[in-house]
N, CA and C of each residue as an Amber inpcrd file, in Angstrom:
protein
   255
   2.3430000  23.8230000 -16.4980000   2.4430000  22.4030000 -16.7770000
   3.5190000  21.7270000 -15.9210000   4.6580000  22.3900000 -15.7510000
   5.7250000  21.7900000 -14.9570000   5.2590000  21.5370000 -13.5200000
   4.4740000  22.4470000 -12.9710000   3.9530000  22.2770000 -11.6110000
   3.1100000  21.0020000 -11.5130000   2.2450000  20.7730000 -12.5010000
   1.4170000  19.5600000 -12.5080000   2.2930000  18.3190000 -12.6230000
   3.3080000  18.3830000 -13.4870000   4.2230000  17.2550000 -13.6700000
   4.9500000  16.9520000 -12.3580000   5.4450000  18.0010000 -11.6960000
   6.1540000  17.8150000 -10.4290000   5.2380000  17.2220000  -9.3610000
   3.9900000  17.6930000  -9.3070000   3.0250000  17.1460000  -8.3460000
   2.7530000  15.6760000  -8.6290000   2.5780000  15.3270000  -9.9010000
   2.3180000  13.9370000 -10.2880000   3.5170000  13.0560000  -9.9200000
   4.7070000  13.5550000 -10.1870000   5.9190000  12.7980000  -9.8820000
   6.0460000  12.5660000  -8.3690000   5.7710000  13.5880000  -7.5670000
   5.8270000  13.4640000  -6.1060000   4.7620000  12.4880000  -5.6130000
   3.5740000  12.5370000  -6.2210000   2.4880000  11.6280000  -5.8450000
   2.8720000  10.1870000  -6.1490000   3.4550000   9.9460000  -7.3150000
   3.8610000   8.5930000  -7.6910000   4.9410000   8.0580000  -6.7560000
   5.8600000   8.9260000  -6.3500000   6.9070000   8.5220000  -5.4050000
   6.2800000   8.1130000  -4.0710000   5.3060000   8.8640000  -3.6200000
   4.6100000   8.5700000  -2.3690000   3.8560000   7.2400000  -2.4570000
   3.2090000   6.9820000  -3.5830000   2.4750000   5.7260000  -3.7850000
   3.4520000   4.5460000  -3.7800000   4.6020000   4.6900000  -4.4290000
   5.5980000   3.6110000  -4.4340000   6.1160000   3.3490000  -3.0200000
   6.3140000   4.4080000  -2.2590000   6.7370000   4.2790000  -0.8620000
   5.6750000   3.5080000  -0.0630000   4.4090000   3.8310000  -0.2960000
   3.2990000   3.1480000   0.3840000   3.2730000   1.6660000   0.0190000
   3.4860000   1.3540000  -1.2530000   3.4800000  -0.0480000  -1.6990000
   4.6180000  -0.8340000  -1.0530000   5.8020000  -0.2430000  -1.0040000
   6.9430000  -0.9340000  -0.3930000   6.7010000  -1.1950000   1.0940000
   6.1560000  -0.2100000   1.7790000   5.8740000  -0.3830000   3.2100000
   4.7890000  -1.4450000   3.4170000   3.7700000  -1.4510000   2.5570000
   2.6940000  -2.4470000   2.6620000   3.2430000  -3.8450000   2.4060000
   4.1050000  -3.9800000   1.4110000   4.7130000  -5.2780000   1.0990000
   5.4920000  -5.7890000   2.3220000   6.3090000  -4.9460000   2.9210000
   7.0860000  -5.3330000   4.1080000   6.1730000  -5.7040000   5.2710000
   5.1400000  -4.9080000   5.4740000   4.1690000  -5.1440000   6.5510000
   3.4990000  -6.5080000   6.3850000   3.0440000  -6.8140000   5.1830000
   2.3630000  -8.0870000   4.9390000   3.3010000  -9.2690000   5.1700000
   4.5170000  -9.1870000   4.6540000   5.4610000 -10.2970000   4.7960000
   5.9080000 -10.4820000   6.2400000   5.9690000  -9.3980000   7.0010000
   6.4150000  -9.4680000   8.3930000   5.3080000  -9.9640000   9.3240000
   4.0640000  -9.5490000   9.0870000   2.9880000  -9.7990000  10.0520000
   1.9980000 -10.9020000   9.6740000   2.1050000 -11.4510000   8.4640000
   1.1440000 -12.4680000   8.0240000   1.8740000 -13.7080000   7.5270000
   1.2580000 -14.8680000   7.7520000   1.8490000 -16.1510000   7.3840000
   1.7770000 -16.3910000   5.8780000   2.8030000 -17.0530000   5.3640000
   2.8380000 -17.5600000   3.9890000   2.5800000 -16.4990000   2.9240000
   3.1420000 -15.3250000   3.0750000   3.0230000 -14.2900000   2.0460000
   4.3030000 -14.3150000   1.2230000   4.1940000 -14.7830000  -0.0200000
   5.3740000 -14.8170000  -0.8820000   5.3020000 -13.7640000  -1.9880000
   4.0980000 -13.4710000  -2.4610000   3.9300000 -12.4720000  -3.5180000
   2.8460000 -11.4830000  -3.1250000   3.0640000 -10.2270000  -3.4870000
   2.0970000  -9.1670000  -3.2100000   1.7990000  -8.4560000  -4.5220000
   0.5320000  -8.4260000  -4.9010000   0.0930000  -7.7820000  -6.1450000
  -0.7730000  -6.5790000  -5.7910000  -0.4290000  -5.4310000  -6.3620000
  -1.1620000  -4.1990000  -6.0680000  -2.1120000  -3.8360000  -7.1930000
  -3.2390000  -3.2900000  -6.8200000  -4.1960000  -2.7450000  -7.7760000
  -3.6090000  -1.4370000  -8.3140000  -4.0390000  -1.0250000  -9.4810000
  -3.5780000   0.2430000 -10.0560000  -4.2070000   1.4270000  -9.3340000
  -5.3400000   1.1880000  -8.6860000  -6.0540000   2.2570000  -7.9900000
  -5.4180000   2.5490000  -6.6360000  -5.4260000   3.7950000  -6.2690000
  -4.9730000   4.2250000  -4.9540000  -5.7270000   5.4990000  -4.6030000
  -5.6550000   5.8790000  -3.3390000  -6.3260000   7.0980000  -2.8980000
  -5.4120000   7.8180000  -1.9180000  -5.2850000   9.1250000  -2.0960000
  -4.5420000   9.9420000  -1.1410000  -5.5580000  10.8200000  -0.4340000
  -5.6800000  10.6270000   0.8940000  -6.6900000  11.3890000   1.6360000
  -6.1840000  12.8040000   1.9470000  -7.0600000  13.6740000   2.4260000
  -6.6680000  15.0690000   2.6880000  -5.5280000  15.2310000   3.7000000
  -5.3370000  14.2390000   4.5660000  -4.2500000  14.3320000   5.5450000
  -2.9360000  13.7760000   5.0000000  -2.9560000  13.2580000   3.7680000
  -1.7420000  12.7410000   3.1430000  -1.5880000  11.2420000   3.2120000
  -2.5000000  10.5350000   3.8950000  -2.4490000   9.0770000   3.9560000
  -2.7040000   8.4770000   2.5830000  -1.9910000   7.4090000   2.2690000
  -2.1070000   6.7690000   0.9600000  -2.7190000   5.3850000   1.1390000
  -3.8850000   5.1650000   0.5380000  -4.5310000   3.8590000   0.6040000
  -4.1430000   3.0470000  -0.6210000  -3.5820000   1.8610000  -0.3760000
  -3.2430000   0.9270000  -1.4440000  -3.9610000  -0.3870000  -1.1660000
  -4.2140000  -1.1450000  -2.2160000  -4.9150000  -2.4190000  -2.0580000
  -4.4210000  -3.4000000  -3.1050000  -4.8230000  -4.6550000  -2.9300000
  -4.4360000  -5.6910000  -3.8740000  -4.7410000  -7.0600000  -3.3050000
  -3.8990000  -8.0360000  -3.6750000  -4.0820000  -9.4060000  -3.2000000
  -2.7190000 -10.0750000  -3.0610000  -2.7040000 -11.2080000  -2.3390000
  -1.4400000 -11.8970000  -2.0870000  -1.4250000 -13.2880000  -2.7110000
  -0.2120000 -13.7200000  -3.0540000   0.0670000 -15.0770000  -3.5390000
  -0.7920000 -15.5110000  -4.7290000  -1.0320000 -14.6370000  -5.6680000
  -1.8250000 -14.9540000  -6.8670000  -3.2270000 -15.4580000  -6.5550000
  -3.7260000 -15.1810000  -5.3620000  -5.0650000 -15.5950000  -4.9530000
  -5.9140000 -14.3400000  -4.7460000  -6.7520000 -14.0350000  -5.7120000
  -7.5340000 -12.7970000  -5.6710000  -8.5420000 -12.7590000  -4.5270000
  -8.7640000 -13.8900000  -3.8610000  -9.6310000 -13.9040000  -2.6790000
  -8.8700000 -13.4500000  -1.4300000  -7.5540000 -13.4590000  -1.4890000
  -6.7070000 -13.0190000  -0.3650000  -6.4120000 -11.5250000  -0.5290000
  -7.4690000 -10.7370000  -0.3870000  -7.3620000  -9.2970000  -0.6030000
  -6.7990000  -8.5750000   0.6190000  -6.2320000  -7.4040000   0.3690000
  -5.7860000  -6.5330000   1.4500000  -6.0080000  -5.0800000   1.0480000
  -6.0680000  -4.2470000   2.0440000  -6.1510000  -2.8060000   1.8540000
  -5.4990000  -2.1730000   3.0710000  -4.7270000  -1.1330000   2.8480000
  -4.0710000  -0.4800000   3.9730000  -3.8120000   0.9840000   3.6910000
  -3.7050000   1.7490000   4.7600000  -3.4180000   3.1770000   4.6330000
  -2.0230000   3.4380000   5.1880000  -1.1770000   3.9800000   4.3310000
   0.1960000   4.3210000   4.6840000   0.2430000   5.7450000   5.2170000
   0.8710000   5.9070000   6.3730000   1.0540000   7.2180000   6.9960000
   2.4740000   7.6920000   6.6770000   2.6250000   8.6190000   5.7220000
   3.9720000   9.0410000   5.3230000   4.7220000   9.8160000   6.4090000
   4.0120000  10.4330000   7.3280000   4.6670000  11.1710000   8.4080000
   5.4080000  10.2170000   9.3390000   4.7630000   9.1040000   9.6770000
   5.3610000   8.1170000  10.5810000   6.0090000   6.9520000   9.8470000
   5.9070000   6.9530000   8.5250000   6.5160000   5.9130000   7.6790000
   6.0660000   4.5070000   8.0720000   4.7210000   4.3370000   8.2360000
   4.2090000   3.0090000   8.5800000   2.7640000   2.8570000   8.1110000
   2.3070000   1.6050000   8.0880000   0.9240000   1.2990000   7.7600000
   0.1060000   1.5300000   9.0220000  -0.9050000   2.3780000   8.9160000
  -1.7330000   2.6890000  10.0760000  -2.8820000   1.7160000  10.2220000
  -3.8160000   1.7540000   9.3040000  -5.0130000   0.9150000   9.3380000
  -4.9340000  -0.0620000   8.1730000  -5.3090000  -1.3240000   8.4200000
  -5.3090000  -2.2970000   7.3240000  -6.3830000  -3.3560000   7.5340000
  -6.7970000  -3.9450000   6.4250000  -7.6960000  -5.0930000   6.4110000
  -7.0170000  -6.1200000   5.5110000  -6.7600000  -7.3100000   6.0510000
  -6.0200000  -8.3240000   5.3050000  -6.7220000  -9.6660000   5.4500000
  -6.9980000 -10.3070000   4.3200000  -7.6180000 -11.6250000   4.3140000
  -6.5100000 -12.6840000   4.3190000  -5.8190000 -12.7940000   5.4630000
  -4.7430000 -13.7680000   5.6300000  -4.5470000 -14.0090000   7.1260000
  -3.8580000 -15.1030000   7.4420000  -3.6320000 -15.4590000   8.8420000
  -2.4280000 -14.7030000   9.4050000  -2.6430000 -14.0740000  10.5590000
  -1.5500000 -13.3460000  11.2060000  -0.5300000 -14.3140000  11.7810000
   0.7050000 -13.8470000  11.8870000   1.7700000 -14.6610000  12.4990000
   1.6110000 -14.6600000  14.0040000
């Protein structure tokens, strides 16, 4: 049981890291991003990439999705319904 708990805890830490990086990425590279809301769903692929998604500025039509690369500590691939800076 402890092994499962430790794995879950490590996974949650990785997801939080992905969310923080995605938040920074959106605010840095897209115009008028003041709030970032994340979905509860996430996916960790076999290579360790973490996919997070959600919407910006309380507008559910302004969706985003991105894959965080924990090895390089950056967002690799993303789709964002917002205007780039």
